[in-house]
C-alpha angles and dihedrals in degrees: 000000000000092000093051090049091051091053093047091046092051092052092048093051091048092050091047092051091049092052092049090054093048100040139351102224136137094274091071090059090050089051090050091054090049090051091051092051091047091051091050090051092048093050090049090052091051094052114103108258117232114255121227107247119192129173134194115214107195122198106025103168104179146334089285096054127113088234093064091046088053091047091051092049092050092047091052088049091058100262125137108236136207116189123195125201143153090243107045095164093060095041093049089060093060097032105051093152094059137071106245123202137177118251124165111172124244098003100053123023097152091111090086098041096100098032109112105144102064120134097177142027133195122197117209102156117129135163109234104146095084115158096213099031091125092060098077123236094301092054098052114108121233090245095055091042092055093044090052093049091045096050099038099038119008092048087060091055092046094049094047090050094050096041093047091048092054099038117059091179095056107131109162137033123185126189123197115229139161138229088254087080089064104027133038107259117184112253093014100087106125091028088054092055089050092050092049089054090047093053093050088048088056090057095043093049090046088058094046097047101038093095088055089057091247117137121207123195141152136226115215102206125201121242098294115180105245135150091263097045093051092066091063115102113266092354094157092053092045091047092052092047094049092046091054092051098049120100090244091050090228142075122262125252130239087243092057090052090048091051091053091048092050090053092055090048093051132080089249089080093046093134095047123095138140090029134129107217110209114222101172108105093264093304091138090068097051128086110256 
């Protein structure tokens, strides 16, 4: 199309020049206008066309969740967003700008069946409603241990597999994690084991999917007060203690976590994969 327009434009300019030499009449003005219109069309064709960017944010629990903060940030950045939750009716009321779907791993995964145009995915699922979470690691039953690992880690692997299979344009996957997967944080024992497994899954999937041009990374968020985090034992005390020990002497915000996630989803992080980006005010480098 562009080549043909170049040829036509060259002929038009040559004809216009010939007519100006032979006679200065109104037709030369008409040709000049035609040349101007052709140039405008050509420049428009040469402009880079905006790409459709669409992200799936899986595991948005409520209006106070990190998942919704990420969805809002991506929407404001021009991305199309699909949010999944176990309570779509409630979430739709506080997220009118997003497409909201029901997803309840492992019972109902139909939310992703007809999605084929995703370029990004964010994993926010975590098992926090554990019956014996106050019993330490030794007191956790095998059933609850396996449920926690399944929801917080294996569901990530399963979702990536199904999303990648359906979406040939998928380019970036981000999983939310926490410092408890690397350090011992009081009250986070079995959840810490699950996050450690999740973080290694990020690295393993980055290795497996690299040849498909799919990047897989994680964001280790600081102790942000959310609906899920508040069910953890002594969360307020732990949050205050961690905030005091961070380099910034404060906790991080949901917006800061969302911004880091957006960076990993974007082309600006095109050479980054298999990494866990720390967004905790430097807490990882302090002595807990």
